[in-house]
N, C-alpha and C positions, 0 to 999 in steps of 0.2 A: 468400511467408512470409518476411519478413526476420528472420533469426536474431540474437539478441543474443550478444555474446561469452560471457556467463555461460552461456547455454543451450548453445552449441556445446561449451564446455569440459565441461559435464555430459554431453553426448552422447558425446564421446570417452572420458570416464572410464568411462561405462557400458559402451561397447564394449570397453574394455580389461579391465575386471573382470568382464564377462559375468554379468549378472544371470540367475539361474536360476528357472524357473517349473515347477510341476507340469504345467501345460499349456504347450506351446511358444508363444512369443510370436507366431509366424507363424500358428498356429492360433487363438489368441485374437483376433488383429487381422484376421481374415478369417471369412467365412461362405461355405460352399461352395454358393452359390446357383445354381439353374437353374430353368427353367420347363417346365411342360407345358401344352398348350393344347387346347381343345375348340372346333372350328369350329361345331358344331351349336349349343351353348349359348352360344357367343361369350364364353368365359371363359379367363383366364390364371391358372394356379396356380403360385405360387412355392413352391420347396422349398429347404431348407437343412439344415445339420447343427447339432447343439448340442454344447456341451463342458461339462466338469465345473464350470468357473468361470463359466458363463453365469448371468446373473440375469434378463434380459429381452431381447426383440427389438422393434424398431420398424421399420415398413415406410413408405417414402416413394415417391411417384410424381410424375413431372413429364413434360412433353413433351420429346422429345429436343432438345438444344441450348438448353433454358432454363437460366437461371443462378440459379434459386432452387428449393430442394427443398420449401419450404413446410412445413406441419405434417404430422405422421405420419398416414397412413391408418388405422394400427392399432398398438396397443401390445400385445404378446403375452408370455405367461410363458415361462420357460426351457425348458419341455418342449415347446412348440409348434414344430413344424418345417414348416408349410406355411400358406399364405394364398391364397385365391381372390379375384381381382378380377373382378367381374361387369360392371363399366362399361367395356365394350370395344367398339370398332368395327373390323371386319375391315379390314386395310390400313393402319391407323394404327400408329405406333411409340411405345411408352411406355418411359420410362426409370425403372427402380426402383432403390432403394437399401434393402438390408437391413442394419440396424445391430444389431450384437450388443453388449449391455452385460454387463461382467463384474464380478466382485468382486476383481480383481487390480489393485493400485495401478499407475498409469502413472508412470514416473519422469520423463516428459517434459511432463506437463501436469497440472493440477489435476484430481484425480478418478481414476476407474479406466479401465482400458483399454477401448477401443471397437473393435470389428471391423466390417468392411464387406464387402458384396458389391454389385456394380453389374451390372445387366442391362438391356440394350436389347432389349425383347421386342415381338412382334407376331404376328398371324395373317395369313399371306400378305402380307406387306408388298410393295409393288410393286417390280418390277425397276428397276434403276438403268441406263438406257440410255446416258446421257452422264456422263462423269466429270470433265470440265473440260479445260483446256489444260495440256499437259505439254512442258517443254523439255528435250531431251537436250543436255548440254554434254560434249563429248569432247576429249581431247587429240589432237594430230595423230598421234602414235604409234598410238593405238588406233583412230582413224578410218581411217587408211591401212592398218593391218594386218589389220582385221577387217571389211571392207565387207559381206560376206555375213551375218555374225552381227548387224551393226548394222541391216541391212535387215530381217532377221527380227525383231529387237527393235522396230523402228518398226512393222512389220506387225502384231505382237502387241498393241502398245499401241493402235493404231487399232482393231483388231478387238475391244478391250475397251471402247471408247467414248471414247477420249481423242483430243483434237485435238493432233496431235504436230508439234513444230517442232525443228530441229536447229541446232547452232552448234559450230563447231570453235574451240577456245580456244588462243591462243598461249601457249607456256610461260612467256613473260615478263609475262604479264598479272598485275597485282596484285590483291589481294582488294578493293581500292577500285574498280578498274575492272570487276571482276566484278560487284560490287553495282550499280554504275551501269548496266551492261549489262542485268542482270535487271530493274531498275526500269524501264528503257526498254521492255523486252519486255512487262512487266506492263501498262504504261500504253498501249502502242500496239496490242498483239496480244492480250494476256492471258497470265497465268501463274499456275496453281493449284499446280503441282508441278514440281520440278527433279530430274532424274536426272544426277548428276555421275559421269561414266564415265571413269576414268583418274586419273592423279596431277595433279589440278587444285589451284589455290591453296587452302590451308587457313587459314580465319580462326582466330585465337586471341583470347580474352577473359578477363579477370579479373586481379585483383591480390591473390589469396588470400594471407593471412598479414600483409599490410600494411594491410588494411582492418579497422577495429576491429569491424565487423559480421561479418566473415568471417575469424576468426583461424585457422581450419582450412579446408583445401580439402575437397571433398566426400569424399575417401577418408581424411581425417584426418591426413595426413603433413605436419606443419607444419615450421617452420624448425629445430626442435630434432632433427628426424629426419635421419639421415645421407642418406637418400634423399628429401629434401624435395620435396614435390610442390606447392609454392607457386607464385605467379605466375599466368600465363595458361594456360588449357586450350583444346584444339580446340573450335571453336564454329561449326559449319556453319549453325546457326540464324541467324547474321548475314546470310546470303542469303535467309532467309525472312521476316525482319522488316522491312517497308518503312516502318513508321510510327515506330519508336522512334529515339531519338537515341543513337548509339554515339560515346563520347568516347575521346580518347587523351591524357589529361592527367595520368595517374598511372603509377607504376612500381613494380616490385618485382624484385629480382635474387637471390632466395633459392632458386631451384630448382636441381636437379641438371642438368637439360637446358637448353641454351641456348634451345631453342624455347619453354620456359615462362617464361624471363625476359621481363620486359615493361618497355620504356623509353618515355618520352614521345616521341611522333612517329614510332613504328616500325610503325604500322599494326596493332598489337595493342591491343585495346580494354580499357576499364576495367571494363565491366559484368560482374557476377556473375549478375544476373538479366536476362532479356530485357526490354529497355526498352519495347517496344511489343507490339502483338498480332500473332502469327505468322499470316500469310495465305498462305504459300507453304510447302508440305511439301518438305523436302530430304532426298534419300537419296543415299549415296555408295557407289560400287563402285570401290575402289582397290586393285589387286593388285600395286602396285609394292613394292619392297624386302621381299620375302618369300623370301629365298634358301634357306630351309630346305627348300622344296618341290623344289628341284633343277631347276625349270623357270622361264622368265622371265615378266614381267608379261603379255605378249600371250598366251602359252599358258594362264596362269591365268584371265585375263579371258575367253578363248574358252570355258574349262571352265565358268565361272560362267554365261555367257550360254547355253550349250547346255543345261545342266541346268535352268535356270529356264524355258527355252522348253519343255522336255519336261514340266515341272510345269504350265505354263499351258495346255497342250492336253490335260490330264487323263491323262497317262501315267505319273504317279508315284503309286503306291498307298501310302497312309499310314494308320497307326493313329490313330484319332480321339481321342487322349489326350495328356496332357503328362506328362513325367518331371521330377520335382523332386528335386534333390540338394542338400540344405541342410546345408552345412559350417559355418553360422553359427547352428545351431539354438538355442544358448543366448543369443544376443544379443537384447537387449530390444526392438530396433527391429522384429524380425520381418521381415526383408528379403524372404523368399519369400511374404509374405502376398498380394501382388498377383497372383503366378502362381497360387496356390491358388484365389483367388476368380474370376480371369478364365478360367483353364482350365476350370472347371466351368461358368461362364456361357456359354462358347463350345461346349464338347464335351458337356456334360450330366452325368448322374449317373455317379458312379465314374470321373471323368475324369482322375484323377491317380494316377500310379504313383511312389511314393517309393522311388528306387532309384539306384544309381550310374549316371550318364547313359550313359557309354561302354558299360558292360556291358549296359544295356537296349537301346542302339542296335544292338548286334551281334545281338540277337535279332529286333528289329522296327524299322520305320522309323516313328518317331513324329511327330505334327504339331508338337508343342511341346516345349521343354525349358527348365528354369531350374536354374542352378548358382551358388552363392555360396561364397566361401571366401577365406581370406588370399591376397593375390596380389602378383605383380610384373608388369612389362610383358608378360611371356610365360609366366606360370605361375599356376596356381590350386591352393592346398593342398588335398589330398584328391581332386582332380580330375584334373589333368594339366598339360601344357605345350603351347605352340604346336606343338611337334614331334609331339604326339599326334595332330594333325590330318592328318599325312602318311598314317596308316593307319587313322584312326577317323573316323566321322561323328557329329555330334550329332543334332538333330532337323531338321525343315524350318525352323522359326522358333525362334530361340534367345535366351534372356535369360542374360546373364552378369554377375556382380557381384563385385568385389573390388578391392583397391587397385591403382592404376596402369593398369587395363584401359582407363579412359577417355581415356587419352592414346594414341589409336589411330594417331596419325601418327608411328609409330616402327617400326624394323626388326623384323620378326617378331611384331608385336603380336598378342595372343591373340584379340582380337575379329575382326580382319581374317583371321587364319589360319582361323577357323571357317568363313569364306565360301569358302575355297579348296579345300575337300574335293571328292572326285570326284562324289558323288551329292547330298547334302543340304546344308544350310546356306545358305538363301536370304536370310534377313535376321538381324541380330543387334542387340541393344540392351543398354546398360549400365543394368540396372534394380535399383534399391535405394535410391539417393539422387539423385533421387526414384524412387519406384516408378511404373512406366509404367501408363497406362490403355488397355487394349486390348479391352475387352468388345464394342465396336461391330463387331468382325470377324464377330461372330455373325450379324449382319443384312446381310452383304454388303458392308460398308465395306472399303476398302483401307487400307494402311498410311499413306496420305496423311492420313486422318482420324485415325488413332492418333497420328501424329507431332504434328499441330497440337493435338489434344486433350491430349496429355501436356505439351507445351511451354507451352501457354496456361493450364494448370491452376494456379490459386491458391486453395487451400482450398475448391475445389468438390468435388473427389474426394479421399478420403484417400490421401496419396502419401508421407508422412513428410517427411524433411528435404531441403532444397535444391530445393523445388518451383519451377518457372518458371526453372530455372537455365539459363545460356547454354551449359552443357556437354551438354545433352540432345541426342543425335544418333542418326539411324538410319544403320546401315551395311547397304546392300542396296538392292534395287529398290523404290522408294517406291510403285509402282502395284500391288504384289502383294496378293492377297486369298486367301480360303480357298475350298476346295471347288471347284476348277475342273472343268468338264464337258468331255466329248469333243465336239468340233464335228461338224457335218454334213460331208459330203464331196463333192468332184467337182462343183462348181457350173458350170453353163453358162448364158450369157446369149445369147439369140437375139432376132431381131426379125421383124416382118412385112414384107411387100413394100414398103410405103410408109415404113417405118422410123419409125412414130409410136407403136409400143408395144414394150415389152421383155418377153419371156417368159423367166423364170428357172426352171432345173430343177436339182435337186441330189439327192444320195443321203442317206438317212436316217443320223442319228448312231447310234453303238453304245450310247448311253445309253438306259436303260429308263425307263419311266414318265414320259416327258416330257409337258409340256403342249402342245408344238408349236414353231413356229419364228416369229421375228420377222424382217421384211425391211426393209432400210434402203437409202437412196440418198444420194449426195452428188455435188457438182460437183468435189470435191477429194479426191484419193486418200488424204490423210493425216489426214482427220478431219472433224468436224461432219456426221455422217450423220443424216439425217432418218428417223424411223421411219415406214413407210408403212402398216403394219396395226396397229390399236390393240389387237387381241387375237391371241394366237398362232394361226397356221394349223396344222392337222394334216396338210395336204398337203405334197408335196415339189415343188411348182411354184407359181409366183406370176406374175401378169401386171401390169405397170405400165403403165397407160393414159395417163399424162401424164409421160413422161420429160422431162429437161431437153433443150434444144436442144444438139446437139453430143455431147460425151463425158459418159457417165454411170458412176459407180462405185457398185456395189451390194455389200451384205453380208447374209448370213443367219446368225442366231444361234439356238442351241437354248435353249429356256426350260424350267425344271424347278422344281417345289416343293422347296426345300431345307429339311430339318428340322435344327435345331440345339438346343443347350442354352438358346436364347433364343427358341423358337417356330419360326416358318417365314417364309421370304421367297422371292421369285421370283428364282431364280438364272439366269444367263445364261452361255453358253459364249462363247469367242472367236468372232468372225465369220469366215466364209469369203468371200473377195472375188470379185467378177466385174466386168469392165469391158467397155463396148460404146461404139463411136464412131459419129460421123456420124448421130446421131438427129435426127429432124425434130420436135422438141418445140416447145411454145410458146415464143416469144421472151421472154415475161415471166418464165419460170423462170430466165433468166440472171441476173436481178436478185436472186434469192433468196440467192445466195452471191456476194459480191464478192471476186474473186480478183485477185492482183497477178501479172503476168507479169514484172515487173521483177527483174533480177538484177544483182549487183555482183561483180566479180572483179578481181584477187586480193583476198582479205580481209586479207592482210598484204602491204603494198606500200611501195616506197620512192619512186618517181618519178611513177607515174600509176595510176589506176584506170579501169576500163571499166564503164559503166552500160548494160546491155542491156535495152531495153523490150519485146523480144519481137516487136514490130511497129512500123512508122512511126507516130508520133503526136507532136503538139506538147505538151511538158511542160516543167516547170521543176524545179530541184533546189536544195537548201540543204545546205551541209555545216556541221555543228555540232560543237563540241567537248563534252566530257563534262559541262561546266557549262551546256550548252544555248545557248551563244553561237554566232551564225552567223559563220563564218570565211571562207566562200566561197559563191557562188551562180552559177547560170547557166541555160541553156536546153537542152532535149534535143529535137532535131529529127530525129534519125536513129534507126535501130534500135539501133545502138551508138554511144555518145559516149565518147570518151576524155577524161579530166579530169586535168590536171596537179596534183600535190600536193607538188611539191618545196618550195613556200613554207611548208608546214605543219610545225609542230614535232612530233617524235616523240610518239606517244600514241594514244588511241582516239578515233575520230570516228564521226558518224552522218550518213548521207545521207538526206535526206527528200525524196520526190517526192510527187505528188498521191495515189498509191495505195500507197506503201511506205515504210517506214523501214528502212534497211540499215546495216550496221556494217562498219567496216574499221579496221585498225591501221596507222598510219604509223610506219615504222622510221627 
């Protein structure tokens, strides 16, 4: 949605003068929608609330990921607060929109205010066994300081169905080199999600206040403000958009911070909106430059990784509700409307507690929270400051909205501080301009879906202003999802005398009312596990009659029917792993998974690199620069071949062999 200068001026004037409604704008702009299901009659019933200014409701339905809502299934009067859909197939996912029409004039568009609820619903929608390919990029500091915690992180991701790869990034790497590296990974191995761990290069984009279409930045502080927030904002989505053209041909120097100033050719981009479709979900965990906590980056990162691991294995008890603290209640945009609608869609009836978030969190550990209020880089009026997080938690998953919060690459930033708490604070988003789209969490999707759905949204879901903005970013683990289950325990892998069968045994989970267990096998420890049983077994033993030849990696996951505010889906725990070697399986199984034994070291080098093939074989190699040009080539006849690189200019290079593409940096 490209905003005209006139419309943005109106937007800011409305925010400054605070239009008042008998019904708060957040209530008017949302419907508290949730569903109940009946498996016997195969029906889905939508429920919602009404308000004093409501005149009618319209119900829409489409297939999930469709781009067209079509015509309304039904138009209902203002007193009707439910609708039953009888055209349902068990296992399918249906996406609904509930549209509230009001008699209150909308200052931002022709006509009256419309409110929405979005629900992705189904009856026992199938389990999601594989989630795609995820790359963890870490700084040398975090990689070298926290090897055990990173090993646990990798194991948890693999256990949740991710094919996981890792790369350590040199501190001198530019955002351009990072983007080229990611593009290479996506084209050669695959990349659906990126986990940025540590203080990795931060892209910036935008020339707010200099562009006639964007006279105001998303938080409204233009060049007339002493704390101007013009120029470029942090834009991690630059790493997730592989299709769009990002340019560096414009400039603005109106910001208070040098980081926001944007000059031609400085690798800060011009775009306010994402120029292409986002195909990679990016999440960032950066605990650097948070001195208020009194401990360093490594200790805070360890704290974060430890508490998220505890959550993923089902050991964090949470109240299945969201707390909403709306310090912008009189603003016409209704910033908290997305939280009101999505918290109900996820958690169900009576899902929202409207209260001071810190006060509520001292009584219970909540699943969600939303806070908005007038802000600075490290404070939110009516709520607190970054220092508040030294002895307070918010919820597990948090939405914060206010001025300057979105500039999270600054010392003691409020958003990043919310992740540094001791127990909760797993993910945080700046939701209000635009409002994020999170309802698919209710059907087992992870934040990777939420990120891409919110970033790619252009008038598909109601999200207010600055939709599809380059500033939309997730802080936290992008793989996180809701309702983790307690895994099974103590798995053992054994074999028969001739080693052509694997017998797995494990102890039952502590979860109750489970459907059973799924068993998986892989040739590779870090991902791409193949499901062996098409329906969950209720036994705690399983025999694999056709293992791979050689090493086999196994995994067992708990399956359970999960009820949410959007129906039910088959939820899976993390898998517990087992490994067995020297199996006498069929040779043909080796071809099911093509693995590369080739390694390259060191990855940051000055005079030479070593290419280790793992075993003697005749092979060849090409060395290419970041533009794809071949700068050197040769043959590999030994297990380890040393290759001189003194002739190369400093920069990033890729070594391509018959079975691998590897990266190094020449200093």
